[in-house]
C-alpha positions, -999 to 999 in steps of 0.1 A, spaced: 1 0 0 15 32 -10 17 61 19 0 93 17 25 120 7 15 154 27 38 186 26 33 210 59 38 245 53 42 261 86 64 289 98 67 281 132 94 255 137 81 242 171 46 237 155 65 220 122 81 194 143 53 185 164 27 180 135 55 162 115 60 137 145 23 132 145 20 125 111 49 102 105 34 81 133 5 70 112 15 39 93 -3 51 61 12 86 61 48 103 53 52 139 59 76 143 29 84 178 40 80 205 64 87 241 51 86 278 59 68 297 31 104 307 14 111 272 0 74 257 0 71 260 -38 103 243 -43 94 215 -17 61 213 -32 79 205 -70 103 182 -57 78 161 -38 49 161 -54 26 156 -23 -11 143 -25 -18 168 5 -9 202 14 -13 214 47 -12 252 47 -10 267 80 -19 309 74 3 334 90 -4 368 105 -1 381 67 -32 372 50 -23 384 17 10 360 16 -15 331 26 -37 337 -6 -7 342 -29 7 309 -17 -26 292 -20 -32 305 -56 6 294 -64 2 261 -52 -32 255 -70 -12 260 -103 19 241 -94 0 210 -82 -35 211 -94 -37 173 -82 -31 179 -48 -57 188 -22 -50 218 -3 -61 223 33 -57 256 50 -52 250 87 
């Protein structure tokens, strides 16, 4: 059985590490990358995740822009804004 590939985009290292640890405990999930917004698009392209978990920051416009770019780059992925 193939594992579900998830990309987490979260700027807080503490939250990133905690969420990634929880996800990787599941037998059918692999958290393929965790990243801040700077390298998120490169990570998304490299790992081709099936699901993207996007944590909105304090800058709503930046989050909206990231959402648009991810939709263009990964049309097959499901994007969940936390």
